[in-house]
Backbone as a chain_set.jsonl record, in Angstrom:
{"seq": "XXXXXXXXXXXXXXXXXXXXXXXXXXXXXXXXXXXXXXXXXXXXXXXXXXXXXXXXXXXXXXXXXXXXXXXXXXXXXXXXXXXXXXXXXXXXX", "coords": {"N": [[98.25, 31.25, 47.088], [98.208, 31.165, 44.45], [97.0, 33.405, 43.513], [98.949, 35.291, 44.349], [100.875, 34.978, 42.247], [99.281, 35.323, 40.109], [98.898, 38.387, 40.532], [101.643, 39.12, 40.334], [102.454, 38.864, 37.686], [100.486, 39.991, 36.647], [101.588, 42.925, 37.16], [104.24, 42.564, 36.077], [103.052, 42.617, 33.327], [101.189, 43.977, 32.48], [99.318, 44.132, 30.199], [98.414, 41.321, 29.591], [96.458, 39.915, 29.313], [95.743, 40.398, 26.489], [97.775, 38.928, 25.533], [97.488, 36.392, 25.824], [95.395, 32.827, 24.956], [92.0, 32.861, 24.23], [90.622, 31.136, 25.925], [92.384, 30.582, 27.77], [92.358, 33.424, 28.592], [89.703, 33.433, 29.911], [89.705, 31.613, 31.842], [91.914, 33.26, 33.465], [90.195, 35.165, 33.946], [88.619, 34.128, 35.811], [89.965, 33.55, 37.882], [90.321, 35.912, 39.093], [87.664, 35.977, 40.354], [85.125, 36.985, 42.771], [84.012, 35.017, 43.9], [86.206, 33.275, 43.856], [87.978, 34.284, 45.315], [86.937, 34.433, 47.658], [86.719, 31.474, 48.239], [89.447, 31.149, 48.569], [89.788, 33.177, 51.038], [88.401, 31.495, 52.757], [89.742, 28.966, 52.893], [92.208, 30.183, 53.762], [91.386, 31.077, 56.501], [91.044, 28.505, 57.745], [93.805, 27.168, 57.888], [94.557, 29.187, 59.674], [93.259, 28.798, 61.863], [93.73, 26.256, 62.286], [96.402, 26.387, 62.974], [96.666, 28.191, 65.067], [94.976, 26.362, 66.654], [97.305, 24.014, 67.264], [98.945, 26.073, 68.142], [98.371, 26.778, 70.618], [98.166, 24.258, 72.056], [100.903, 24.19, 72.168], [103.272, 24.085, 75.439], [104.935, 26.363, 76.252], [103.787, 28.83, 75.344], [103.825, 31.261, 72.856], [102.456, 34.627, 73.771], [101.981, 37.056, 72.614], [102.071, 36.566, 69.857], [100.698, 34.239, 69.457], [98.012, 36.282, 70.13], [98.436, 38.022, 67.755], [97.887, 36.052, 65.844], [95.229, 35.552, 66.284], [94.07, 38.095, 66.004], [94.657, 38.404, 63.076], [92.964, 36.306, 62.271], [90.483, 36.763, 63.015], [90.068, 39.103, 61.292], [90.365, 38.037, 58.657], [87.791, 36.843, 58.938], [85.926, 38.515, 59.017], [86.43, 39.849, 56.505], [85.536, 37.877, 55.177], [82.668, 37.535, 55.496], [82.032, 40.287, 54.671], [82.598, 39.756, 52.093], [80.617, 37.824, 51.313], [78.335, 38.996, 51.58], [78.495, 40.863, 49.995], [78.102, 39.111, 47.643], [75.823, 37.999, 48.015], [72.109, 37.697, 46.678], [70.051, 40.643, 46.278], [67.592, 41.097, 48.45], [64.137, 40.447, 46.725], [62.119, 43.773, 46.531]], "CA": [[99.742, 31.498, 46.402], [98.178, 30.993, 42.688], [96.391, 34.733, 43.47], [99.988, 36.382, 44.217], [101.31, 34.849, 40.881], [98.611, 36.309, 39.192], [99.252, 39.562, 40.925], [102.919, 39.285, 39.987], [102.375, 38.736, 36.604], [99.988, 41.417, 36.08], [102.418, 43.678, 37.612], [105.363, 42.73, 34.93], [102.654, 42.728, 32.048], [99.631, 44.475, 32.708], [98.495, 43.494, 29.078], [98.648, 39.918, 29.929], [94.688, 39.327, 28.656], [95.647, 40.587, 24.888], [98.843, 38.193, 25.11], [96.327, 34.775, 26.19], [94.272, 32.591, 24.059], [90.547, 33.168, 24.4], [90.312, 30.066, 26.77], [92.994, 31.279, 28.815], [91.95, 34.664, 29.274], [88.946, 33.043, 30.505], [90.306, 30.896, 33.397], [92.343, 33.984, 34.076], [89.403, 36.107, 34.944], [87.885, 33.587, 36.681], [91.406, 33.269, 38.721], [89.857, 36.942, 39.933], [86.548, 36.071, 40.607], [84.696, 37.106, 44.019], [83.732, 33.616, 44.35], [87.653, 32.606, 44.157], [88.75, 35.155, 46.679], [85.854, 33.833, 49.15], [87.154, 30.373, 48.605], [90.976, 31.126, 49.166], [89.768, 33.555, 52.439], [88.453, 30.378, 54.027], [91.325, 28.25, 53.08], [93.677, 30.765, 54.727], [90.94, 31.185, 57.812], [91.184, 27.501, 58.204], [94.59, 27.044, 57.905], [94.978, 29.765, 60.803], [92.434, 27.931, 62.54], [94.64, 24.925, 62.933], [97.563, 26.821, 63.328], [96.224, 28.657, 66.213], [94.776, 25.069, 67.833], [98.559, 23.942, 67.37], [99.737, 26.905, 68.838], [97.826, 26.816, 72.182], [98.905, 23.081, 72.689], [102.373, 24.056, 73.072], [103.066, 24.443, 76.687], [105.163, 27.443, 76.244], [103.244, 29.664, 74.022], [103.988, 32.993, 72.973], [100.792, 35.194, 74.24], [101.891, 37.885, 71.717], [102.341, 36.08, 68.795], [98.807, 34.053, 69.603], [97.27, 37.45, 69.962], [98.497, 38.696, 66.323], [97.144, 35.28, 64.649], [93.798, 35.331, 66.448], [93.612, 39.352, 65.505], [94.339, 37.87, 61.62], [91.857, 35.372, 62.109], [89.326, 37.893, 63.244], [90.086, 39.974, 59.799], [90.005, 37.019, 57.741], [86.445, 36.323, 59.318], [85.376, 39.873, 58.713], [86.152, 40.116, 55.068], [84.794, 36.466, 54.484], [81.423, 38.032, 55.867], [82.006, 41.21, 54.097], [82.575, 39.229, 50.437], [79.564, 36.874, 51.507], [77.209, 39.868, 51.792], [78.315, 41.091, 48.61], [77.601, 38.206, 46.615], [74.041, 37.231, 48.197], [71.139, 38.22, 45.509], [69.388, 41.683, 47.246], [65.902, 40.647, 48.91], [63.146, 41.392, 45.746], [61.392, 44.943, 47.344]], "C": [[99.383, 31.554, 44.97], [97.687, 33.064, 42.564], [97.73, 35.601, 43.443], [100.783, 36.376, 43.023], [100.84, 35.529, 40.138], [99.06, 37.896, 39.378], [100.566, 40.029, 40.436], [102.938, 39.545, 38.664], [101.555, 39.803, 36.068], [100.816, 42.675, 36.246], [103.856, 43.973, 36.436], [104.797, 43.233, 33.612], [101.428, 43.148, 31.985], [98.698, 43.988, 31.287], [98.393, 41.933, 28.903], [97.494, 39.205, 28.758], [95.198, 39.274, 27.296], [96.665, 39.192, 24.395], [98.124, 36.312, 25.157], [95.447, 34.357, 25.156], [92.766, 32.991, 25.022], [90.196, 32.416, 25.916], [90.787, 30.422, 28.041], [92.84, 32.441, 29.457], [90.547, 34.817, 30.062], [88.953, 32.626, 32.435], [91.216, 32.245, 33.896], [91.402, 35.135, 35.017], [88.771, 35.46, 35.854], [88.676, 33.203, 38.021], [90.707, 34.842, 39.76], [88.59, 37.027, 40.544], [86.119, 36.403, 42.375], [84.475, 35.789, 44.663], [85.358, 33.023, 44.903], [87.977, 33.139, 45.251], [88.101, 34.656, 47.645], [86.71, 32.623, 49.145], [88.661, 30.063, 49.393], [91.035, 31.541, 50.771], [89.705, 32.058, 53.408], [89.402, 29.435, 53.967], [92.032, 28.841, 54.035], [93.093, 30.601, 56.204], [91.216, 29.541, 58.219], [92.513, 27.153, 58.57], [95.18, 27.597, 59.502], [94.309, 29.033, 61.712], [93.146, 26.941, 63.62], [95.976, 24.853, 63.71], [97.719, 27.353, 64.757], [96.037, 27.4, 67.18], [96.233, 24.432, 68.334], [99.339, 24.961, 68.262], [99.537, 26.861, 70.48], [97.948, 25.248, 72.631], [100.338, 23.02, 73.476], [102.307, 24.479, 74.59], [103.566, 26.172, 77.052], [104.697, 28.794, 75.149], [103.641, 31.152, 74.221], [102.825, 33.931, 72.741], [100.917, 36.158, 72.911], [101.942, 37.676, 70.247], [100.849, 35.258, 68.381], [98.059, 35.245, 69.493], [97.135, 37.786, 68.464], [97.598, 37.52, 65.37], [95.808, 35.3, 64.84], [93.373, 36.607, 65.985], [93.433, 39.01, 63.894], [93.592, 37.332, 61.502], [90.594, 36.101, 62.028], [88.882, 38.966, 61.549], [89.835, 39.183, 59.103], [88.066, 37.145, 57.977], [85.463, 37.288, 58.674], [85.159, 40.149, 57.011], [85.479, 39.166, 54.399], [83.24, 37.193, 54.605], [81.219, 39.206, 54.812], [81.982, 41.023, 52.355], [81.078, 38.253, 50.431], [78.454, 37.812, 51.15], [76.848, 40.312, 50.33], [77.913, 40.025, 47.365], [76.422, 37.401, 46.813], [73.419, 38.092, 47.389], [70.779, 39.288, 46.626], [68.04, 40.641, 47.378], [65.189, 41.716, 47.471], [62.557, 42.346, 47.028], [59.897, 44.544, 47.065]], "O": [[100.248, 31.996, 44.214], [98.06, 33.797, 41.649], [97.771, 36.55, 42.661], [101.351, 37.398, 42.639], [101.475, 36.324, 39.444], [99.521, 38.536, 38.433], [100.696, 41.213, 40.124], [103.51, 40.597, 38.376], [101.925, 40.463, 35.097], [100.678, 43.515, 35.357], [104.339, 45.045, 36.072], [105.429, 43.956, 32.843], [100.602, 42.52, 31.323], [97.55, 43.552, 31.377], [98.276, 41.524, 27.748], [97.607, 38.401, 27.832], [95.164, 38.159, 26.775], [96.518, 38.555, 23.352], [98.455, 35.34, 24.477], [94.795, 35.163, 24.493], [92.658, 33.31, 26.207], [89.633, 32.992, 26.847], [90.143, 30.568, 29.08], [93.096, 32.598, 30.651], [90.196, 35.827, 30.672], [88.532, 33.035, 33.517], [91.189, 32.235, 35.127], [91.608, 35.698, 36.093], [88.297, 36.108, 36.788], [88.162, 32.676, 39.007], [90.65, 34.782, 40.988], [88.319, 38.012, 41.23], [86.927, 35.989, 43.207], [84.747, 35.556, 45.841], [85.618, 32.509, 45.991], [88.279, 32.429, 46.211], [88.761, 34.388, 48.649], [87.536, 32.607, 50.057], [88.983, 29.271, 50.279], [91.705, 30.967, 51.629], [90.451, 31.632, 54.29], [89.919, 29.057, 55.018], [92.464, 28.25, 55.025], [93.813, 30.157, 57.098], [91.744, 29.481, 59.329], [92.557, 26.749, 59.732], [95.879, 26.959, 60.288], [95.074, 28.533, 62.537], [93.198, 26.803, 64.842], [96.493, 24.058, 64.495], [98.655, 27.061, 65.501], [96.672, 27.278, 68.227], [96.443, 24.3, 69.54], [100.262, 24.62, 69.002], [100.418, 26.906, 71.339], [97.765, 25.113, 73.841], [100.799, 22.455, 74.468], [101.362, 25.17, 74.972], [102.965, 26.982, 77.757], [105.391, 29.457, 74.38], [103.743, 31.9, 75.194], [102.282, 34.011, 71.639], [99.985, 36.076, 72.111], [101.851, 38.637, 69.484], [100.115, 35.486, 67.42], [97.291, 35.2, 68.532], [96.035, 37.848, 67.915], [96.842, 37.835, 64.45], [95.066, 35.118, 63.875], [92.255, 36.558, 65.471], [92.349, 39.232, 63.355], [93.035, 37.579, 60.433], [89.798, 36.029, 61.092], [87.828, 39.32, 61.02], [88.746, 39.435, 58.588], [87.295, 37.53, 57.097], [84.477, 36.997, 57.997], [84.14, 40.513, 56.424], [84.912, 39.344, 53.321], [82.693, 37.35, 53.513], [80.238, 39.103, 54.076], [81.525, 41.828, 51.544], [80.552, 38.07, 49.333], [77.603, 37.373, 50.377], [75.803, 40.28, 49.68], [77.452, 40.373, 46.278], [76.033, 36.453, 46.131], [73.917, 39.206, 47.227], [71.086, 39.027, 47.789], [67.652, 39.736, 46.639], [65.397, 42.892, 47.173], [62.491, 41.946, 48.191], [58.981, 45.22, 47.534]]}, "num_chains": 1, "name": "protein.A"}
């Protein structure tokens, strides 16, 4: 949710960094760090897992919705793996 608010703020005021204090600007930049994005994706993936688990417990489950949720979960997992690969340091030659 915070990421969406930040994106909206950037659309409304692209020069927002110039308005913020140096401390707030550092915090703002940290909100956009790849590490933060990775954490947000992991949280979203966990929430989706819980939602899928609850949906499978319901006897008359909607198979189409369940397939879409699982596809979204797989896409999140792929993006998490991609970010993790990009954040890992390269092996020395």
